[in-house]
C-alpha positions, -999 to +999 in steps of 0.1 A: +746+135-264+721+107-260+735+098-226+734+134-214+697+138-225+688+105-207+704+118-175+686+151-177+653+134-183+659+110-154+664+138-130+639+163-144+608+142-139+612+136-101+621+173-097+590+183-115+569+158-095+583+172-063+575+207-074+539+197-083+534+181-049+549+212-032+526+236-048+496+216-036+510+217-001+515+254-003+479+258-016+466+236+014+485+257+039+473+289+023+437+276+024+439+270+062+452+305+067+423+318+046+398+299+067+410+316+098+407+350+081+374+343+065+357+342+099+354+380+096+324+372+074+306+358+104+305+393+119+267+394+116+265+367+143+277+394+168+256+423+156+224+416+176+242+405+208+263+437+207+233+459+200+215+443+229+245+444+252+255+480+248+224+497+233+243+503+200+226+510+167+229+489+135+253+515+122+276+512+152+280+475+149+283+477+111+311+503+114+332+476+132+330+453+102+335+482+078+367+494+096+380+459+095+374+455+057+388+490+050+420+483+068+421+449+051+426+469+019+453+490+035+470+458+049+469+442+015+489+471-001+515+470+027+516+432+026+518+432-012+549+453-013+565+435+016+560+400+002+572+411-032+605+421-015+608+396+014+586+366+004+552+356+017+561+338+050+569+368+073+540+388+060+515+360+064+527+351+099+525+387+110+490+390+096+477+359+114+491+372+146+476+407+143+442+392+133+443+369+164+454+397+187+427+420+174+400+396+183+415+389+217+418+426+226+383+432+214+370+406+238+391+419+267+382+456+265+350+463+246+327+460+276+348+485+294+359+510+267+330+508+243+327+511+205+359+530+199+379+501+214+364+475+192+370+498+162+407+500+171+412+463+180+389+441+158+386+468+131+420+486+127+445+461+142+426+430+131+419+445+097+455+452+090+462+416+099+435+404+075+451+423+046+487+412+054+477+375+056+452+376+027+474+390+000+503+365+006+486+332-001+469+347-031+501+360-046+521+330-038+497+304-051+490+323-083+528+320-090+527+283-082+499+277-108+510+295-139+492+269-160+458+272-143+457+305-124+419+306-120+419+271-104+449+277-082+438+311-070+402+299-066+413+270-043+431+291-018+406+320-019+379+294-014+392+290+021+383+326+029+347+319+021+347+286+040+359+304+071+324+318+078+307+285+071+329+266+095+328+293+122+290+296+120+286+259+123+308+258+154+290+287+171+255+274+164+265+241+180+274+259+213+245+262+237+260+292+254+261+312+222+226+302+210+211+311+243+227+345+243+217+351+207+180+343+215+182+365+245+196+394+225+168+391+200+143+393+228+160+423+243+159+442+210+123+433+205+114+444+240+127+479+233+096+484+211+073+478+241+069+490+276+084+459+291+120+465+284+145+437+294+183+438+294+213+416+288+229+405+320+267+403+328+268+366+320+255+371+285+280+399+278+308+377+291+299+349+268+302+372+237+335+387+249+349+353+257+339+340+223+359+367+207+390+360+228+390+322+223+384+327+185+414+351+184+437+326+202+428+299+176+434+322+147+468+332+161+480+297+167+465+278+137+468+306+112+504+315+123+516+279+121+502+273+086+515+307+074+550+293+081+547+269+052+540+296+026+567+302+000+572+314-036+581+288-063+618+285-073+630+313-096+633+302-132+653+329-149+629+357-142+640+393-150+659+408-122+650+445-127+618+464-131+629+477-165+637+442-177+604+429-164+585+455-183+603+446-216+595+409-208+558+417-206+554+425-169+541+458-155+556+474-124+530+487-100+534+523-112+531+512-148+500+491-141+483+520-122+487+543-153+466+520-175+428+523-179+425+486-175+437+488-139+409+513-132+384+489-148+395+459-127+394+480-096+359+492-103+347+456-112+359+443-078+345+474-059+310+470-074+308+433-069+319+436-033+295+464-026+266+442-037+276+412-017+290+427+014+259+447+023+242+413+028+271+396+045+276+424+071+240+421+083+231+386+070+213+373+101+192+405+107+183+407+070+172+371+069+152+376+101+135+407+088+124+389+056+114+355+071+107+363+108+126+332+118+143+328+152+179+341+156+193+306+160+176+293+128+187+324+109+223+319+120+220+282+111+207+290+076+233+316+070+260+292+082+248+268+055+246+292+026+280+308+037+295+277+021+286+292-013+309+321-007+337+296-006+325+274-034+320+305-056+357+314-053+367+280-067+338+276-091+341+309-109+379+308-108+379+275-126+351+286-150+371+317-159+399+295-171+374+280-196+352+310-208+376+339-200+377+363-171+354+389-189+327+363-195+328+351-160+324+386-146+295+393-169+277+362-156+286+371-120+269+405-123+239+393-144+231+365-120+226+390-091+205+416-108+171+398-107+178+386-072+183+421-057+151+433-075+129+404-061+143+390-028+129+418-007+094+406-016+100+370-005+093+356+030+100+319+026+131+308+044+140+284+016+135+309-012+154+337+005+182+312+014+185+300-022+187+335-037+212+347-011+233+316-017+236+326-054+246+361-043+273+346-021+284+323-049+288+354-072+304+375-044+330+348-038+334+344-076+346+380-079+375+373-056+382+339-072+385+354-106+402+387-100+438+375-090+441+356-123+425+386-141+452+408-127+480+383-135+468+379-171+469+416-176+500+427-157+520+396-151+531+379-118+564+396-111+548+423-090+514+408-085+516+412-047+516+450-047+495+454-079+467+431-066+471+447-032+461+480-047+432+464-064+421+449-031+418+484-018+385+483-037+374+457-012+383+480+016+364+509+002+334+487-006+335+473+029+327+508+041+302+519+014+280+487+012+275+480+049+271+516+060+246+522+032+224+493+042+228+502+080+218+538+072+187+526+053+178+503+082+182+530+109+162+556+090+135+534+074+132+505+099+139+480+071+168+467+051+148+460+019+149+496+005+187+491-002+182+461-024+168+476-057+195+503-056+221+475-057+204+458-086+206+490-107+243+494-097+250+459-110+234+466-143+257+496-148+287+475-136+283+450-165+297+477-188+332+472-174+338+435-182+323+441-216+348+469-226+380+459-208+407+442-228+442+430-220+468+458-226+483+455-260+521+454-266+521+490-277+506+499-243+535+481-226+559+502-245+541+534-238+538+530-200+574+519-198+587+550-217 
């Protein structure tokens, strides 16, 4: 007996060490995939150039972003079910390819076919790719880190926030882009005067080429890293939905019947609505408040976009310590005063600092929600369950940006939307206060 125990211990430790190393490699690959996807949060860098190039309104450009985020939610549901059945690798690879192709096609045809084309390519096709490729690293890494779900999920989701930071930094270092961005701002400004100027063919070509090259990079880099994603080895998990329910796991249908599922959905929806209205029009909003040049606004946003990524890791780890409910209460509360006051500030430093906190909390909502979902409903079917919760992101991606664009087009200013969001966040705090993990009797009831 002593000999057998010694042999088991001898082989167990290296196997566990290998598993630990493998989970970090999977997390690293998932993070790179997320960086490629997170460049969608740099959409505001294209809004003024597109408005100037094609005489679009703020609502027209914002709809492109909103369509992409909405179909991200749809793609997450499809990808969640697919990866639960077939594993994360084929889903993530397909998603990276679709996101890349969506950008490439947008660059190839928007100048000729107009807004509908960019809605179908960057928005619909690219958005589906975003959802497919987003849900898989989240679900896989959450399974690899059962001991620290907030930390593991926060790390990989942090990549999504870092995508905008890295992409903004790259674009602002390209003279061709900065020249076009400045020219676009001058074109928009000239439309308020008698001396109207226009974008030339070269300027438009720079913007379209930027989309095409970006898409090619997403396809290659994201697709290669997606090949490394996998689920951890099975360890005697229940084989059937009925068995999983008895073991403490919800199936997707069972989860959807609980009031807790509704609360988690609303919590993500409200937090995304608050943050995404800024992200979708970040550069124009900062320029309106501070009157800085487009290149500087893009540079400042590129810097504070880092907080979107940091927040996913920071709040995910914090939620492991103080609980998911407490983390969400702080996430909401931190933003209320900001949305009430930031519209009255005009200092670049002050506006940047407050919006950095908004992005920190926006990212924190995503960093905390996967572990919140796993805590409440288990990891057996987390792909599809969390995919349905991510539909809240898709819906908020329409509501938030379109609301702020509507305010801008009808009042001439973005600031009127900000106090409304502050009030919404006060109401939102009710959900993390009241929501509690389903009790054992609720497991029995939904399974019956």
